[in-house]
TORMARGU-395901 format. One record per residue (C-alpha): residue in one letter; z, x, y negated; residue number from 1. Coordinates in Angstrom, 3 decimals, decimal comma. Each point is the difference from the previous one (the first is absolute). Layout:
<r r="A" pz="Z" px="X" py="Y" k="NUM"/>
...
end
This chain:
<r r="M" pz="-50,317" px="-49,372" py="-60,449" k="1"/>
<r r="V" pz="-1,361" px="-3,552" py="-0,304" k="2"/>
<r r="F" pz="0,626" px="-2,344" py="2,912" k="3"/>
<r r="R" pz="-1,029" px="-3,538" py="0,706" k="4"/>
<r r="P" pz="2,677" px="-2,603" py="-0,887" k="5"/>
<r r="M" pz="2,449" px="-0,876" py="2,759" k="6"/>
<r r="P" pz="2,115" px="-3,124" py="0,539" k="7"/>
<r r="D" pz="3,695" px="0,044" py="-0,865" k="8"/>
<r r="L" pz="0,849" px="-0,208" py="3,690" k="9"/>
<r r="V" pz="-1,639" px="1,588" py="3,035" k="10"/>
<r r="H" pz="0,379" px="-2,125" py="3,117" k="11"/>
<r r="R" pz="0,987" px="1,758" py="3,222" k="12"/>
<r r="P" pz="-1,138" px="-2,182" py="2,924" k="13"/>
<r r="S" pz="0,426" px="2,627" py="2,705" k="14"/>
<r r="E" pz="3,583" px="0,707" py="-1,067" k="15"/>
<r r="L" pz="0,773" px="-3,732" py="-0,100" k="16"/>
<r r="A" pz="-1,463" px="-0,473" py="3,474" k="17"/>
<r r="R" pz="2,093" px="2,874" py="1,313" k="18"/>
<r r="L" pz="3,215" px="-1,506" py="-1,399" k="19"/>
<r r="R" pz="-0,784" px="-3,423" py="1,435" k="20"/>
<r r="T" pz="-0,524" px="1,540" py="3,435" k="21"/>
<r r="L" pz="3,251" px="1,949" py="-0,148" k="22"/>
<r r="L" pz="1,974" px="-3,050" py="-1,152" k="23"/>
<r r="E" pz="-1,314" px="-1,934" py="2,987" k="24"/>
<r r="E" pz="1,241" px="2,720" py="2,344" k="25"/>
<r r="F" pz="3,275" px="1,144" py="-1,621" k="26"/>
<r r="P" pz="2,837" px="-1,908" py="-1,715" k="27"/>
<r r="V" pz="0,344" px="2,774" py="-2,600" k="28"/>
<r r="V" pz="-2,845" px="1,930" py="-1,624" k="29"/>
<r r="G" pz="0,675" px="2,892" py="-2,366" k="30"/>
<r r="V" pz="-2,628" px="0,985" py="-2,559" k="31"/>
<r r="L" pz="0,677" px="3,514" py="-1,247" k="32"/>
<r r="G" pz="-1,795" px="1,838" py="-2,755" k="33"/>
<r r="A" pz="0,325" px="1,679" py="-3,357" k="34"/>
<r r="R" pz="1,064" px="-1,986" py="-3,026" k="35"/>
<r r="Q" pz="-2,813" px="-1,812" py="-1,811" k="36"/>
<r r="V" pz="-2,296" px="0,232" py="3,023" k="37"/>
<r r="G" pz="-0,270" px="-3,797" py="0,227" k="38"/>
<r r="K" pz="2,662" px="-1,088" py="2,527" k="39"/>
<r r="T" pz="1,309" px="-2,913" py="-2,077" k="40"/>
<r r="T" pz="-3,478" px="-1,227" py="-0,919" k="41"/>
<r r="L" pz="-1,052" px="0,097" py="3,639" k="42"/>
<r r="A" pz="3,090" px="-1,971" py="1,056" k="43"/>
<r r="R" pz="-0,682" px="-2,585" py="-2,696" k="44"/>
<r r="E" pz="-3,597" px="-0,426" py="1,183" k="45"/>
<r r="L" pz="1,172" px="-0,340" py="3,573" k="46"/>
<r r="G" pz="2,501" px="-2,686" py="-0,973" k="47"/>
<r r="E" pz="-2,719" px="-1,985" py="-1,776" k="48"/>
<r r="Q" pz="-2,091" px="0,008" py="3,178" k="49"/>
<r r="L" pz="2,739" px="-1,140" py="2,374" k="50"/>
<r r="D" pz="0,568" px="-3,641" py="0,807" k="51"/>
<r r="T" pz="3,766" px="0,406" py="-0,011" k="52"/>
<r r="A" pz="2,955" px="0,347" py="-2,361" k="53"/>
<r r="V" pz="0,349" px="3,381" py="-1,719" k="54"/>
<r r="T" pz="3,246" px="1,296" py="-1,521" k="55"/>
<r r="A" pz="-0,039" px="3,303" py="-1,876" k="56"/>
<r r="F" pz="2,850" px="2,259" py="-1,094" k="57"/>
<r r="D" pz="-0,553" px="2,895" py="-2,411" k="58"/>
<r r="L" pz="2,924" px="2,327" py="0,610" k="59"/>
<r r="E" pz="-0,514" px="1,679" py="-3,375" k="60"/>
<r r="D" pz="0,694" px="-3,373" py="-1,661" k="61"/>
<r r="P" pz="3,780" px="-0,367" py="-0,569" k="62"/>
<r r="R" pz="-0,238" px="-3,741" py="0,654" k="63"/>
<r r="D" pz="-1,599" px="0,453" py="3,413" k="64"/>
<r r="H" pz="2,417" px="2,811" py="0,754" k="65"/>
<r r="A" pz="2,884" px="-2,387" py="-0,728" k="66"/>
<r r="R" pz="-1,550" px="-2,719" py="2,194" k="67"/>
<r r="L" pz="0,225" px="2,444" py="2,886" k="68"/>
<r r="S" pz="3,645" px="0,938" py="-0,540" k="69"/>
<r r="D" pz="0,611" px="-1,630" py="3,395" k="70"/>
<r r="P" pz="-3,424" px="0,487" py="1,636" k="71"/>
<r r="M" pz="0,773" px="-1,946" py="3,166" k="72"/>
<r r="I" pz="0,881" px="-3,137" py="-1,940" k="73"/>
<r r="A" pz="-2,940" px="0,472" py="-2,383" k="74"/>
<r r="L" pz="-2,635" px="0,483" py="2,729" k="75"/>
<r r="R" pz="1,083" px="-1,893" py="3,105" k="76"/>
<r r="D" pz="-1,220" px="-3,464" py="-1,067" k="77"/>
<r r="L" pz="-3,357" px="1,096" py="-1,446" k="78"/>
<r r="R" pz="-3,237" px="-0,839" py="1,784" k="79"/>
<r r="G" pz="-3,519" px="1,418" py="-0,070" k="80"/>
<r r="L" pz="-0,660" px="3,408" py="-1,519" k="81"/>
<r r="I" pz="2,805" px="1,913" py="-1,720" k="82"/>
<r r="V" pz="-1,082" px="2,930" py="-2,184" k="83"/>
<r r="L" pz="2,528" px="2,700" py="-0,897" k="84"/>
<r r="D" pz="-1,483" px="2,294" py="-2,657" k="85"/>
<r r="E" pz="1,378" px="3,490" py="-0,758" k="86"/>
<r r="V" pz="2,063" px="-0,159" py="3,189" k="87"/>
<r r="Q" pz="0,931" px="3,678" py="-0,307" k="88"/>
<r r="R" pz="2,632" px="-1,163" py="-2,509" k="89"/>
<r r="R" pz="1,775" px="-2,009" py="2,726" k="90"/>
<r r="P" pz="-0,193" px="1,820" py="3,351" k="91"/>
<r r="D" pz="3,086" px="-1,994" py="1,033" k="92"/>
<r r="L" pz="-2,351" px="-2,975" py="0,512" k="93"/>
<r r="F" pz="-1,507" px="1,443" py="3,186" k="94"/>
<r r="P" pz="2,900" px="-0,929" py="2,327" k="95"/>
<r r="V" pz="-0,112" px="-3,550" py="-1,411" k="96"/>
<r r="L" pz="-3,741" px="-0,193" py="0,634" k="97"/>
<r r="R" pz="0,594" px="1,054" py="3,599" k="98"/>
<r r="V" pz="2,315" px="-2,960" py="0,564" k="99"/>
<r r="L" pz="-2,379" px="-2,432" py="-1,709" k="100"/>
<r r="A" pz="-3,044" px="1,371" py="1,826" k="101"/>
<r r="D" pz="1,701" px="-0,594" py="3,369" k="102"/>
<r r="R" pz="0,529" px="-3,724" py="-0,506" k="103"/>
<r r="R" pz="-1,496" px="-2,005" py="2,822" k="104"/>
<r r="E" pz="-1,918" px="-2,446" py="-2,205" k="105"/>
<r r="A" pz="-1,357" px="2,755" py="-2,327" k="106"/>
<r r="P" pz="-0,261" px="-2,247" py="-3,078" k="107"/>
<r r="A" pz="-0,986" px="2,841" py="-2,346" k="108"/>
<r r="R" pz="-1,968" px="3,206" py="-0,217" k="109"/>
<r r="F" pz="1,066" px="2,855" py="-2,289" k="110"/>
<r r="L" pz="-2,300" px="2,191" py="-2,091" k="111"/>
<r r="V" pz="1,895" px="2,953" py="-1,467" k="112"/>
<r r="L" pz="-1,600" px="2,188" py="-2,658" k="113"/>
<r r="G" pz="1,241" px="3,408" py="-0,971" k="114"/>
<r r="S" pz="-0,636" px="3,539" py="-1,066" k="115"/>
<r r="A" pz="0,479" px="2,285" py="2,963" k="116"/>
<r r="S" pz="2,966" px="2,265" py="0,425" k="117"/>
<r r="P" pz="1,384" px="1,698" py="3,085" k="118"/>
<r r="E" pz="3,124" px="-2,162" py="-0,192" k="119"/>
<r r="L" pz="-1,984" px="-3,239" py="-0,330" k="120"/>
<r r="L" pz="-2,181" px="0,793" py="2,997" k="121"/>
<r r="R" pz="2,957" px="1,138" py="2,090" k="122"/>
<r r="Q" pz="2,119" px="-3,067" py="-0,682" k="123"/>
<r r="G" pz="-2,925" px="-2,395" py="0,394" k="124"/>
<r r="S" pz="-1,100" px="1,546" py="3,288" k="125"/>
<r r="E" pz="3,507" px="0,198" py="1,453" k="126"/>
<r r="S" pz="1,164" px="-3,470" py="-1,064" k="127"/>
<r r="L" pz="-3,245" px="-1,823" py="0,813" k="128"/>
<r r="A" pz="-1,294" px="1,884" py="3,019" k="129"/>
<r r="G" pz="-2,503" px="-2,176" py="1,835" k="130"/>
<r r="R" pz="0,024" px="-2,604" py="-2,760" k="131"/>
<r r="V" pz="-1,743" px="1,760" py="-2,888" k="132"/>
<r r="A" pz="-3,472" px="1,376" py="-0,669" k="133"/>
<r r="F" pz="-0,500" px="2,391" py="-2,913" k="134"/>
<r r="H" pz="-3,294" px="0,015" py="-1,883" k="135"/>
<r r="Q" pz="-0,855" px="2,716" py="-2,513" k="136"/>
<r r="L" pz="-1,864" px="-1,321" py="-3,037" k="137"/>
<r r="G" pz="-2,146" px="2,509" py="-1,823" k="138"/>
<r r="G" pz="-1,905" px="-0,355" py="-3,233" k="139"/>
<r r="L" pz="-3,261" px="-1,855" py="-0,413" k="140"/>
<r r="A" pz="-2,700" px="1,054" py="2,456" k="141"/>
<r r="L" pz="-3,776" px="0,216" py="-0,022" k="142"/>
<r r="D" pz="-0,547" px="-3,271" py="1,843" k="143"/>
<r r="E" pz="2,221" px="-1,801" py="-2,530" k="144"/>
<r r="V" pz="-1,624" px="1,252" py="-3,214" k="145"/>
<r r="G" pz="-3,585" px="0,222" py="1,256" k="146"/>
<r r="A" pz="-2,119" px="3,016" py="0,902" k="147"/>
<r r="A" pz="-1,621" px="0,033" py="-3,463" k="148"/>
<r r="C" pz="3,399" px="0,864" py="-1,522" k="149"/>
<r r="W" pz="0,881" px="2,918" py="2,250" k="150"/>
<r r="R" pz="-0,157" px="2,582" py="-2,797" k="151"/>
<r r="R" pz="2,360" px="-2,042" py="-2,132" k="152"/>
<r r="L" pz="2,377" px="-0,245" py="2,961" k="153"/>
<r r="W" pz="-0,219" px="3,754" py="0,557" k="154"/>
<r r="V" pz="0,618" px="0,905" py="-3,639" k="155"/>
<r r="R" pz="2,782" px="-2,512" py="-0,740" k="156"/>
<r r="G" pz="1,557" px="-0,419" py="3,433" k="157"/>
<r r="G" pz="1,079" px="-3,130" py="1,813" k="158"/>
<r r="F" pz="2,985" px="-1,225" py="-2,012" k="159"/>
<r r="P" pz="-1,234" px="-3,394" py="-1,252" k="160"/>
<r r="R" pz="1,067" px="0,445" py="-3,626" k="161"/>
<r r="S" pz="-1,586" px="3,421" py="-0,161" k="162"/>
<r r="F" pz="-3,238" px="-1,147" py="1,621" k="163"/>
<r r="L" pz="-0,280" px="-3,160" py="-2,127" k="164"/>
<r r="A" pz="0,880" px="1,636" py="-3,348" k="165"/>
<r r="R" pz="-2,454" px="-0,697" py="-2,833" k="166"/>
<r r="D" pz="-1,143" px="3,631" py="-0,204" k="167"/>
<r r="D" pz="0,709" px="3,458" py="1,360" k="168"/>
<r r="A" pz="2,443" px="0,853" py="-2,782" k="169"/>
<r r="A" pz="2,126" px="-3,089" py="0,678" k="170"/>
<r r="S" pz="-0,100" px="0,724" py="3,740" k="171"/>
<r r="L" pz="1,176" px="3,566" py="-0,553" k="172"/>
<r r="R" pz="2,861" px="-1,161" py="-2,251" k="173"/>
<r r="W" pz="1,142" px="-2,415" py="2,702" k="174"/>
<r r="R" pz="0,009" px="2,732" py="2,641" k="175"/>
<r r="Q" pz="1,904" px="2,375" py="-2,268" k="176"/>
<r r="Q" pz="2,669" px="-2,630" py="-0,628" k="177"/>
<r r="F" pz="0,108" px="-0,828" py="3,700" k="178"/>
<r r="T" pz="0,778" px="3,615" py="0,931" k="179"/>
<r r="R" pz="2,777" px="0,093" py="-2,584" k="180"/>
<r r="T" pz="1,560" px="-3,249" py="1,246" k="181"/>
<r r="Y" pz="-0,299" px="1,103" py="3,606" k="182"/>
<r r="L" pz="1,838" px="3,252" py="-0,687" k="183"/>
<r r="E" pz="2,674" px="-1,317" py="-2,361" k="184"/>
<r r="R" pz="0,746" px="-3,404" py="1,541" k="185"/>
<r r="D" pz="-1,593" px="-0,663" py="3,385" k="186"/>
<r r="V" pz="1,077" px="3,166" py="1,815" k="187"/>
<r r="P" pz="3,683" px="-0,313" py="-1,036" k="188"/>
<r r="Q" pz="0,022" px="-3,720" py="0,895" k="189"/>
<r r="L" pz="-1,124" px="0,892" py="3,520" k="190"/>
<r r="G" pz="3,094" px="2,145" py="0,407" k="191"/>
<r r="I" pz="-1,959" px="3,258" py="-0,176" k="192"/>
<r r="H" pz="1,802" px="2,628" py="-2,029" k="193"/>
<r r="V" pz="-2,620" px="2,345" py="-1,426" k="194"/>
<r r="G" pz="-0,238" px="1,009" py="-3,646" k="195"/>
<r r="A" pz="-2,886" px="-1,704" py="-1,791" k="196"/>
<r r="D" pz="-1,200" px="3,203" py="-1,684" k="197"/>
<r r="S" pz="0,071" px="1,990" py="3,234" k="198"/>
<r r="L" pz="-1,834" px="-2,693" py="1,938" k="199"/>
<r r="R" pz="-2,627" px="-0,354" py="-2,754" k="200"/>
<r r="R" pz="-0,692" px="3,744" py="0,062" k="201"/>
<r r="F" pz="-0,266" px="-0,060" py="3,789" k="202"/>
<r r="W" pz="-2,226" px="-3,108" py="-0,031" k="203"/>
<r r="T" pz="-2,322" px="1,687" py="-2,505" k="204"/>
<r r="M" pz="-0,056" px="3,137" py="2,128" k="205"/>
<r r="I" pz="-0,958" px="-2,066" py="3,053" k="206"/>
<r r="A" pz="-2,855" px="-1,480" py="-2,056" k="207"/>
<r r="H" pz="-1,399" px="3,509" py="-0,363" k="208"/>
<r r="Y" pz="0,411" px="0,535" py="3,777" k="209"/>
<r r="H" pz="-1,601" px="-3,377" py="0,816" k="210"/>
<r r="G" pz="-2,114" px="0,250" py="3,154" k="211"/>
<r r="Q" pz="1,439" px="3,346" py="1,067" k="212"/>
<r r="I" pz="2,043" px="1,031" py="3,028" k="213"/>
<r r="W" pz="3,722" px="-0,214" py="-0,666" k="214"/>
<r r="N" pz="1,576" px="3,393" py="-0,635" k="215"/>
<r r="G" pz="3,651" px="-0,632" py="-0,712" k="216"/>
<r r="A" pz="0,866" px="3,676" py="-0,455" k="217"/>
<r r="E" pz="-2,711" px="0,481" py="-2,636" k="218"/>
<r r="L" pz="1,016" px="-3,150" py="-1,865" k="219"/>
<r r="A" pz="3,674" px="0,975" py="0,166" k="220"/>
<r r="R" pz="-0,767" px="3,382" py="-1,558" k="221"/>
<r r="A" pz="-2,162" px="-1,555" py="-2,712" k="222"/>
<r r="F" pz="2,641" px="-2,625" py="-0,733" k="223"/>
<r r="G" pz="2,937" px="2,414" py="0,202" k="224"/>
<r r="V" pz="1,950" px="-1,948" py="2,649" k="225"/>
<r r="S" pz="0,612" px="0,147" py="3,749" k="226"/>
<r r="D" pz="-2,361" px="-1,166" py="2,743" k="227"/>
<r r="K" pz="2,500" px="-2,744" py="0,845" k="228"/>
<r r="T" pz="-0,083" px="-1,314" py="-3,565" k="229"/>
<r r="V" pz="-3,787" px="-0,287" py="-0,203" k="230"/>
<r r="R" pz="-0,058" px="-1,731" py="3,401" k="231"/>
<r r="H" pz="2,537" px="-2,489" py="-1,346" k="232"/>
<r r="Y" pz="-2,098" px="-0,623" py="-3,110" k="233"/>
<r r="L" pz="-3,064" px="-0,531" py="2,173" k="234"/>
<r r="D" pz="1,909" px="-2,427" py="2,225" k="235"/>
<r r="V" pz="0,994" px="-2,032" py="-3,073" k="236"/>
<r r="L" pz="-3,610" px="-0,313" py="-1,180" k="237"/>
<r r="V" pz="-1,212" px="-0,915" py="3,499" k="238"/>
<r r="A" pz="2,758" px="-2,585" py="0,543" k="239"/>
<r r="T" pz="-0,865" px="-1,724" py="-3,277" k="240"/>
<r r="F" pz="-3,767" px="-0,035" py="0,732" k="241"/>
<r r="M" pz="-0,897" px="2,478" py="-2,732" k="242"/>
<r r="V" pz="-1,271" px="2,680" py="2,429" k="243"/>
<r r="R" pz="-1,934" px="-0,212" py="3,272" k="244"/>
<r r="R" pz="0,879" px="2,605" py="2,605" k="245"/>
<r r="L" pz="-2,894" px="0,401" py="2,461" k="246"/>
<r r="A" pz="1,163" px="1,527" py="3,283" k="247"/>
<r r="P" pz="-1,972" px="2,711" py="1,821" k="248"/>
<r r="W" pz="-1,622" px="-0,835" py="3,329" k="249"/>
<r r="Q" pz="0,825" px="2,446" py="2,761" k="250"/>
<r r="E" pz="-1,001" px="0,273" py="3,632" k="251"/>
<r r="N" pz="-0,533" px="2,789" py="2,494" k="252"/>
<r r="L" pz="-3,320" px="1,475" py="-1,077" k="253"/>
<r r="G" pz="0,798" px="3,645" py="0,590" k="254"/>
<r r="K" pz="-0,460" px="0,601" py="-3,727" k="255"/>
<r r="R" pz="2,420" px="0,492" py="-2,890" k="256"/>
<r r="Q" pz="0,319" px="-3,324" py="-1,800" k="257"/>
<r r="V" pz="1,533" px="-0,869" py="-3,365" k="258"/>
<r r="K" pz="3,470" px="-1,457" py="0,550" k="259"/>
<r r="A" pz="1,078" px="-0,969" py="-3,524" k="260"/>
<r r="P" pz="-0,869" px="-3,394" py="-1,558" k="261"/>
<r r="K" pz="-2,227" px="-0,643" py="-2,982" k="262"/>
<r r="V" pz="1,369" px="-1,751" py="-3,084" k="263"/>
<r r="Y" pz="-1,776" px="-2,466" py="-2,271" k="264"/>
<r r="L" pz="1,203" px="-2,159" py="-2,844" k="265"/>
<r r="S" pz="-0,355" px="-3,523" py="1,357" k="266"/>
<r r="D" pz="-1,566" px="-1,488" py="-3,116" k="267"/>
<r r="P" pz="-2,922" px="1,802" py="-1,668" k="268"/>
<r r="G" pz="0,828" px="-1,524" py="-3,383" k="269"/>
<r r="L" pz="3,464" px="1,568" py="0,024" k="270"/>
<r r="L" pz="-1,536" px="3,301" py="1,106" k="271"/>
<r r="H" pz="-2,321" px="-0,060" py="-2,997" k="272"/>
<r r="A" pz="2,812" px="-0,941" py="-2,385" k="273"/>
<r r="L" pz="2,148" px="2,895" py="1,209" k="274"/>
<r r="L" pz="-2,986" px="2,353" py="-0,378" k="275"/>
<r r="G" pz="-0,653" px="-1,292" py="-3,540" k="276"/>
<r r="L" pz="-3,437" px="-1,475" py="0,823" k="277"/>
<r r="A" pz="-0,744" px="-2,948" py="-2,266" k="278"/>
<r r="D" pz="-3,340" px="-1,225" py="1,370" k="279"/>
<r r="E" pz="-2,849" px="0,733" py="2,401" k="280"/>
<r r="T" pz="-1,486" px="2,652" py="-2,281" k="281"/>
<r r="D" pz="3,263" px="1,957" py="0,120" k="282"/>
<r r="L" pz="0,227" px="-0,485" py="3,765" k="283"/>
<r r="L" pz="-3,535" px="1,149" py="0,780" k="284"/>
<r r="G" pz="0,595" px="3,201" py="-1,958" k="285"/>
<r r="H" pz="3,302" px="0,836" py="1,701" k="286"/>
<r r="P" pz="0,409" px="2,427" py="2,932" k="287"/>
<r r="K" pz="1,884" px="-2,676" py="1,989" k="288"/>
<r r="V" pz="-2,864" px="-2,511" py="-0,066" k="289"/>
<r r="G" pz="-0,918" px="0,655" py="3,632" k="290"/>
<r r="A" pz="3,600" px="-0,217" py="1,188" k="291"/>
<r r="S" pz="0,498" px="-3,165" py="-2,034" k="292"/>
<r r="F" pz="-3,019" px="-1,660" py="1,620" k="293"/>
<r r="E" pz="1,190" px="1,159" py="3,416" k="294"/>
<r r="G" pz="3,415" px="-1,632" py="-0,402" k="295"/>
<r r="F" pz="-1,534" px="-3,183" py="-1,387" k="296"/>
<r r="A" pz="-2,482" px="-0,241" py="2,874" k="297"/>
<r r="I" pz="2,677" px="0,658" py="2,648" k="298"/>
<r r="G" pz="2,008" px="-2,922" py="-1,360" k="299"/>
<r r="E" pz="-3,005" px="-2,324" py="0,093" k="300"/>
<r r="I" pz="-1,088" px="1,104" py="3,475" k="301"/>
<r r="T" pz="3,424" px="-0,486" py="1,587" k="302"/>
<r r="R" pz="0,303" px="-3,456" py="-1,547" k="303"/>
<r r="R" pz="-3,484" px="-0,950" py="1,147" k="304"/>
<r r="L" pz="0,749" px="1,132" py="3,538" k="305"/>
<r r="G" pz="3,356" px="-1,752" py="0,012" k="306"/>
<r r="C" pz="1,708" px="3,062" py="1,401" k="307"/>
<r r="E" pz="3,711" px="0,682" py="-0,156" k="308"/>
<r r="P" pz="1,312" px="3,223" py="-1,602" k="309"/>
<r r="E" pz="0,799" px="1,429" py="3,433" k="310"/>
<r r="E" pz="-3,675" px="-0,365" py="0,998" k="311"/>
<r r="A" pz="-1,413" px="2,111" py="-2,859" k="312"/>
<r r="F" pz="-0,144" px="3,806" py="-0,024" k="313"/>
<r r="F" pz="-1,885" px="2,967" py="-1,330" k="314"/>
<r r="W" pz="-1,061" px="2,889" py="2,190" k="315"/>
<r r="G" pz="-0,528" px="3,649" py="-0,719" k="316"/>
<r r="L" pz="-0,384" px="3,356" py="1,691" k="317"/>
<r r="H" pz="1,198" px="3,250" py="-1,526" k="318"/>
<r r="S" pz="-3,551" px="1,252" py="0,511" k="319"/>
<r r="G" pz="-1,130" px="-2,455" py="-2,693" k="320"/>
<r r="A" pz="-1,350" px="-3,077" py="1,819" k="321"/>
<r r="E" pz="1,620" px="-3,230" py="-1,151" k="322"/>
<r r="L" pz="-0,334" px="-3,767" py="-0,167" k="323"/>
<r r="D" pz="1,252" px="-1,985" py="-2,995" k="324"/>
<r r="L" pz="1,029" px="-3,078" py="1,985" k="325"/>
<r r="L" pz="0,399" px="-0,658" py="3,725" k="326"/>
<r r="V" pz="0,916" px="-3,521" py="1,099" k="327"/>
<r r="V" pz="1,274" px="-0,344" py="3,558" k="328"/>
<r r="R" pz="0,688" px="-3,294" py="1,765" k="329"/>
<r r="G" pz="0,308" px="0,144" py="3,759" k="330"/>
<r r="R" pz="-3,045" px="1,876" py="1,266" k="331"/>
<r r="R" pz="-2,026" px="-0,606" py="-3,143" k="332"/>
<r r="R" pz="-0,439" px="2,856" py="-2,462" k="333"/>
<r r="R" pz="-1,832" px="-0,385" py="-3,280" k="334"/>
<r r="G" pz="-0,467" px="2,828" py="-2,446" k="335"/>
<r r="F" pz="-0,696" px="-0,033" py="-3,721" k="336"/>
<r r="E" pz="-1,058" px="2,708" py="-2,401" k="337"/>
<r r="I" pz="0,098" px="-0,798" py="-3,719" k="338"/>
<r r="K" pz="-2,408" px="1,645" py="-2,413" k="339"/>
<r r="H" pz="-0,292" px="-0,467" py="-3,750" k="340"/>
<r r="T" pz="-3,781" px="0,090" py="0,135" k="341"/>
<r r="N" pz="-2,804" px="-2,498" py="0,527" k="342"/>
<r r="S" pz="-1,953" px="2,299" py="2,353" k="343"/>
<r r="P" pz="2,346" px="1,175" py="2,780" k="344"/>
<r r="V" pz="-1,212" px="2,283" py="2,777" k="345"/>
<r r="V" pz="1,277" px="0,902" py="3,451" k="346"/>
<r r="T" pz="2,234" px="3,082" py="0,058" k="347"/>
<r r="P" pz="1,209" px="2,253" py="2,836" k="348"/>
<r r="S" pz="3,492" px="-1,375" py="-0,619" k="349"/>
<r r="M" pz="-1,210" px="-3,529" py="0,790" k="350"/>
<r r="R" pz="-1,632" px="1,128" py="3,246" k="351"/>
<r r="S" pz="3,183" px="1,846" py="0,947" k="352"/>
<r r="A" pz="2,057" px="-3,160" py="-0,612" k="353"/>
<r r="I" pz="-2,318" px="-2,119" py="2,172" k="354"/>
<r r="E" pz="0,127" px="2,541" py="2,832" k="355"/>
<r r="N" pz="3,722" px="0,826" py="-0,084" k="356"/>
<r r="L" pz="1,320" px="-3,494" py="-0,696" k="357"/>
<r r="R" pz="-2,516" px="-1,934" py="2,106" k="358"/>
<r r="L" pz="-0,708" px="-2,447" py="-2,806" k="359"/>
<r r="D" pz="-1,672" px="-3,343" py="0,653" k="360"/>
<r r="Q" pz="-1,529" px="0,132" py="-3,486" k="361"/>
<r r="L" pz="0,158" px="2,165" py="-3,107" k="362"/>
<r r="D" pz="-0,695" px="-1,615" py="-3,381" k="363"/>
<r r="V" pz="-0,509" px="2,031" py="-3,159" k="364"/>
<r r="V" pz="1,180" px="-2,177" py="-2,902" k="365"/>
<r r="H" pz="-1,724" px="0,881" py="-3,273" k="366"/>
<r r="V" pz="-0,401" px="-1,298" py="-3,558" k="367"/>
<r r="G" pz="-3,515" px="-1,337" py="0,517" k="368"/>
<r r="D" pz="-0,879" px="-3,587" py="0,860" k="369"/>
<r r="R" pz="-1,942" px="0,499" py="3,267" k="370"/>
<r r="T" pz="0,809" px="0,366" py="3,679" k="371"/>
<r r="F" pz="-2,321" px="2,224" py="2,042" k="372"/>
<r r="P" pz="0,068" px="2,198" py="3,142" k="373"/>
<r r="L" pz="0,709" px="3,704" py="-0,324" k="374"/>
<r r="G" pz="-0,137" px="1,024" py="3,642" k="375"/>
<r r="E" pz="1,087" px="-0,996" py="3,475" k="376"/>
<r r="G" pz="3,297" px="-1,867" py="-0,358" k="377"/>
<r r="I" pz="0,129" px="0,715" py="-3,759" k="378"/>
<r r="R" pz="-1,005" px="-2,235" py="-2,880" k="379"/>
<r r="A" pz="0,499" px="-0,116" py="-3,758" k="380"/>
<r r="V" pz="1,731" px="-3,106" py="-1,407" k="381"/>
<r r="G" pz="0,058" px="-0,803" py="-3,704" k="382"/>
<r r="L" pz="3,486" px="-0,998" py="-1,136" k="383"/>
<r r="A" pz="-1,384" px="-3,193" py="-1,528" k="384"/>
<r r="R" pz="-1,241" px="-1,004" py="3,473" k="385"/>
<r r="L" pz="3,230" px="0,777" py="1,826" k="386"/>
<r r="H" pz="0,818" px="-3,628" py="0,790" k="387"/>
<r r="E" pz="-3,556" px="-0,834" py="1,050" k="388"/>
<r r="D" pz="-0,670" px="3,025" py="2,214" k="389"/>
<r r="V" pz="3,377" px="1,068" py="1,426" k="390"/>
<r r="E" pz="1,438" px="-2,302" py="2,643" k="391"/>
<r r="P" pz="3,794" px="-0,512" py="0,250" k="392"/>
<r r="L" pz="1,775" px="1,332" py="3,058" k="393"/>
end
């Protein structure tokens, strides 16, 4: 596939604005996300914008690690913004940050960057309760790369080095090496004890189940392990931002509703690498093309709306009616169907969702470039027009 040239760096103004807001409200802000997703670059850009001193520590650098041998002495006299990168390597810093964050004069703010792990989140939340805000950083998004590049973003995914690679082959090589490094180095460093080969096989299996309702018993039989083991593997991939688990919406409708979550690989580029799809031609000819577009669109919609994970659901009845994405905030309910077509039509399932869920609006997101009405309370929205035609919550 031939794409238009891109700059070496994609600026992320909305993410920068979000961090600035959080730093004004909290003494400690944690930015969590997968490796190579752009946490360090974002922190560097933020530091360049601030009219204050910035001190950065890379906890994978032995010199910075040594500087923090006594963290209280190393940090207590610093002013401005203090950045602690790869903080998962030093969870013992959280109690120190609590003491420093409680100083009356508040001479410094702390920006901690790390790959998520259950232990990191637990210690951070317990030690810094009321003092810390966590922000999850995903890959590049549609509003950051431009609507004209949405197919490139879909094919290659949002990891900056994958998206900005000189061609599809180089992008695929990067993603293949990333998966290897993640399995062999990143997972063990997070204190998660799962064999790399076993987790790779499970991750690849999940790629083939992408967009489907979780069936732990079926996966356990196919994988030759217990239900408990596959749930643990899934938890590892969710905790490290490799998999999105979309919860089912349930309420008293007097009808049998689906109660298991759906699972999606978080990054479409990694999905395609695990499925062995090298470019858009391979993708468009693969049976998972619709599911791939669905997962990609769900990620873009939730980021556009600014909704938290606990506000996003899917809905389904055992009779067959379903809704790909339901976003609930207070009394507002917005529904989204995702179709890999440029000429969507209204279906009985959509009408059932509007009636049963009492939706304020139902948008059918498609691969075309137009937005047009489909019926009362239903409209088609081209993915390229998502940021122009879909209002945030």
